[in-house]
N, C-alpha and C positions, 0 to 999 in steps of 0.2 A: 659605189658611194657617189653621192651628189651634194653639192653646197646648198644649203638653206639658210642664208644669213648667218647669225651667230651660232646656229645649231648644226649638228652634223647628224644625218639619218643613215641608218643601216637597214637594208632590205633583204632579210632572210625570207625568201618566197613572198607570202602576202602579209607577214607580220612586220610592223613598224615599231621600233623602240627608240624613244628620244632620251637623250642624256645631256645634262647640263655641262658644259665645258668647265675644265678645271680653272680657267681664267675668270669665271664669273664668280668672283668671291663675295660680291654684294648679295648673292642669292643662296648662300650656304647655310643661312640660320635656320630656316624652316620651309617646309613646302608651302608656297603661296600660289596665288593666281599667276605670278610672273615666273615662278621657278617650280613647276610641278612636273618637269620632265623625269626626275628620278622616280616619280610615284605613278605616272600614267603611261600606258602603252596602247597600241592599236592592234587588234586582232582581226584582220580581214574585214568582213562585213558585219562582224558582231559588235563593233564599236569599241569604245575605250575600256580597258580593264585596269584594276588596281594592282600594282606590283610592289614588292619590297625592294628598296635599293640594294644593288649587288655589294659583295664584299669589297670590291675594288673601287667603288664610287667615293668621291671625296666627301660626300655628305655622311656616309656611314663611318668614315674614319673620324670626322668631326664629332659625331654623336658619341662614339666610343671614348673619345678624349673627355667629353663633358661628363659622361656617366662613371668614368673610372674613379674620380675623387668622391663621388656621391656614394658609390659602393663601398669604398674604403671607410667613409665616415659611418655608414650603416653597420658595417661589421664591427667597428670601434664602440659604437653605442650598444650593440647587441652583447658584446663581451662585458661592457660595464654593467648592463641590466642583470646578466647572469651572475656576475660576482656579488652584486647587491643583493640579489635574491638568496644566493647561498649563504651569505653573511646573516641575513634576516632569518633564515631557517635554523641556523646554529644557535640563535638566541631564544628560540621558542622553548618554554618549559616542558619537561616531560609530564605527559598526562598520567594521573593515578588510575589504578585499575578501578572499574566501576564497583560500587558496593552492591552486594547481593540483596540486602534488605534496607531501603531507606528508613530514616528515622520516622517515627509515628507523629503525624500532625495532630494538633488539638482539634478534635471534631465535636467538642462539647457544645459548640454554637453551630447552628446550621450553615453549611457552606454549599457553594455550588459545585457542579461537576468539574468545571475548569480548575477551581482551586484544589479540589481533592486529587485531581489527576496531574498536578503540576510536577514536572520532573519525570514523566513517563519516558522511558528509553526503549531502544530495541532489545530484544533477546541477545544473549551473547553470540557473536558471530564465529569465534574460534572453534567451539565445539560443533557448530553446525557444519562448518567448512571441513573439519576432520572427519565427520560421519559421511559427509557427501563424497569426500576424496576416497574414503575406505570403500564405500559401496560402488562408486563408479570407476574405480581403478583397482580392481581385483588382482591378485597375485598369479592366479592360474585360470585356465579355462572353465573348470568346474565351478569356482567362485564367481566367474563372470556370468555363467549361465544362471547361477542361483540369484545373482543380484538383478539380473534382468527381469526376473519373474516375481520380484517383491511387490511391484505395483505401488499402490498407495502406502503400503507399510513403510517403504523407504522414505516418503515425505513425512509421515509421522515420526519416524526415528529422528529425522533431522529437526522437526519441531521440538520433540521431547529433549533432545540433546541442548537445544538453545534455552529452554524455559526452566529446566531443572536447576534448582539452587542448592540442593543437597547432594553429597558425594557418598552417602551411606547406602549402598546397594544400587542396583540398576534401575529400579522403578521409583515410585513415589511412596514416601514413608508414611505420611498422614493425610488421608483424603477425607474431605467433609462435604457431604450433601446438604445443601441449604435449600429448604422448601420454603417459598415466600408466599404469604397470603392465605394459606390453608394448611390442614394437616396431611401428614404422609399416609398413603394407602398401606394396607396390609402387605400387599405384594412387594411394594418398595421397601417396607421396613424389614421384611424377611430376607429379601435379596442383599440389602445393605448389611444385615447381620451375618449372612453366609460369606460375604466378601470382607468382613472386618472393616467396614466403612462406617463412621459415625454420621449421625443425622442431626441437624440443627433445624427445628421447626420454628419459624417465625410467623405465626398466624395473626397475632394482634400487632397491627401497624400503627404508627403515629398518624395523626391527621396532618395534611398538607404535604405537598410534594418535596419542599425543601427539608422539613423534618425527616421525611422518609428517606431522602438521598443521604442525609447525615447518618441515619440509623443503619443503612446498608453499608456505608464506609466503616462505621464503628464495628459491625459484625466482622468485617474483613480483617480490620486491625487486631480484634480480639482473637480471631482463629489463627492468623499468621503469628502472632505472639506466642500462641500455644504450640507452634510447630507445623501448622497446616501448609503442605506444599502443593495441593491441588484442590480446586473447588469444583463441585458439580452443582450448578444452579438451576432450579426448577421453579417455574411460575405457572402452576396449573391453571386452565381456564383462561379468563380475561381476553377472550377472542375479540370483543368490540374495541377495548382500550388499545390493544396491540394493533388492531386493523387501522385505527386513527393514526397512530404513530407512523406505521409503515406507509400509509397512504400519503401523509404529508411529506415525509422525508424522501420518498421515492417518486413522488409526483405520479402516483397511480390511482386510477379511478376506484371509488369505493366498491364497485361491483366486482372488481378484479382481485380485491384483497380478501374477500370473504368466500368460504368454501360453498360450492354448488353441487348440484347433482345428488349423488347418494349421501354425501356428507351433510348436505342441507335438506334434512327429512321434513321440515316444516316450511313450505314456500312462504307463508305469511310472516313467520318469524324472521326468515331470511330477508324479506323485503323491508321489515322494520329495522333490522340491523344495518341494511345499506342505507336507509334514511338517517339513522342516528350517526353512522360514520360520515356521511355526506355533510350533515349539518355541523359536526364537530370539526370536520376538516376545514370547512369555510372559516370557522371561528379560529382555528389554530394555525392557518396558513401564514399569517403575518409573523408567527413565532418560529418559523422554520429555521432561521439562523441562530436561534437561541434555544439550546436544548433545555435549560432550566425553565424557561418560559413555557416551552412546549409541554413539558411534564405538568406544569401548573394548569396549563389549559385542558390537558387530557383528564386530569384529576384522578389518577390511579396511583395510590401509595405503593401498591405492589411493584409496578413497573419502575417507579422512582427509586424504591429500595433496591431492586435488582441492579438498576443502572449505577446507583452508588457503589454497590458491592463490586461490579465489574470493573469500574474505573479505579476504585482504590486497590483491588487486587493487582492490576497492571501497574499501578504506581509503586507497588511494593514488590514487583517482580515475581508475582505468583500467578501460575496459569489457572484458567478456569474453563470448564466445559459449558456449552450452551445447549440446554435441553428443552425443546419445543418452541412453538411459535411465539409465545409471549416473552420467554426469556431472550429469544432472538431479537424481538422488538426493543427490549430494554438494552440490549448490547448495541443496537443500532443507534439508539439515542446517545449512549455513552460514546460511541464511535464518532458521532458528529461533534462531540466536544474535544475529543483527543483520538484522531485517526490512528495514530501509532499504536494505541492500545490493542488493536485488533490482532497484533502478532502474538499477544498473550492468550488469546482465546482459540477454542476449537469447538466446532459444531458436533454434537454427539450423534445426530441422525437428522434425516430429512422426511418430514411427514407429508401427508397429501394436501395439507392446507396450502393454497396458493401464496398466501402472504409469507409463508415459511421460506418457499423457494425464492420469492423475490428479495427477502431479507438476506438470506445466505449468499445470494448472487451479489447483492450490494456489498456485503462485507468480504466477498472474495474467499468464502469458506467451502471446503470440500468435507462433507461430514465423515466421521470416522466409520460409522455403520452405514448399512444400506438396507435396514429392515422396514423402513417406511413408517416408523412410529411417530405419531403426532400428539400423543397424550400430554407431553410436557410435564409429567409428574415425577420425573427423575429416573424412571425405569431405563430409558435409553442411555442416560448418562452413566448409570451403574453398570450396564452391559458394555459400555465402551471403555471402561476402565482396564479390563484384562487386555484388550487390544493395545491400549497405551503402554501397559507393562511389557507386552511382547515387543513393541517398538523401542522401549527403553533398553531392553536386553540386546536388541539388535544394534542399538546405538552405543553400547558399552564397548570399550577397546577390547 
């Protein structure tokens, strides 16, 4: 040891540590320029290093004395906050169970998609959780092996469990195919008859997008009131109109939403469609955030009616299948109005049309089938129904 004025230095080899003496009470409040010895040391030729005060230093003791009452007050306030939160939770009312079918709105006057879809809620979570728990936590090894090989069917079982509103049997009791804008083909009519599925053909559509949206919502209300618990929506054709909606809502170039190669057998017709989509896209871009104005700008009563049907079915907790690119475009417009509605829909298939893939990706949809049908005439939707029935049986307790 050696004396250095008011300080005392200790020299362990080449390291020097300076400490403020206990008598220097005037410098115990905080490390300053005059009292930094508790915080600075010297390490040989490396220069000053920052150190924490030792447990035995008077500064550490003083800091602990200051912090102790602060910690006590913090614990007291935390207990008070916890008690207040518990008291507030005890006063919350018990929420009633959601209604399976909301009341029917008056759609005699044209209404927008937002008004028609007001009150859309998620599908029931408890049945979905029960099916997922049963499929992911089997009781034995054989059941575990089987559950691991279900693939997409397990996802469909969860979806069916959440969207079904009837308890009569494991499947859907009354399925309705709605063909919008044209008549049903013979193949679709025969297949629907074999499957016991009714067809509603709406070839004559009202003029104007607002009236068409209201008409589609009225179809949904009428069918649901009659007991329909699953829709299959088909909008055959309408490639240019659907391409306009998809191009605007997904910000995709017109040339990328129209089929090319073998699907575009006439290059001149394809280029004319690209020009038409481009011009309409420029005209409709300002309406990108307003689905009703977008439908008015596109001018397709078929897309507007299908969008009204999709949004109204979701509002009344009734699932619907998306068949084809045009139906997918109508669902995309409805989705922009109420994104929550997408949980009530399922894509029947994915065709070769690039706009179909773009739309289903935007909607987060994995198709039920994988046959590559892009006709959009209802055929893929009808073929997807037996798969949904199998998923419903899998979801049954």
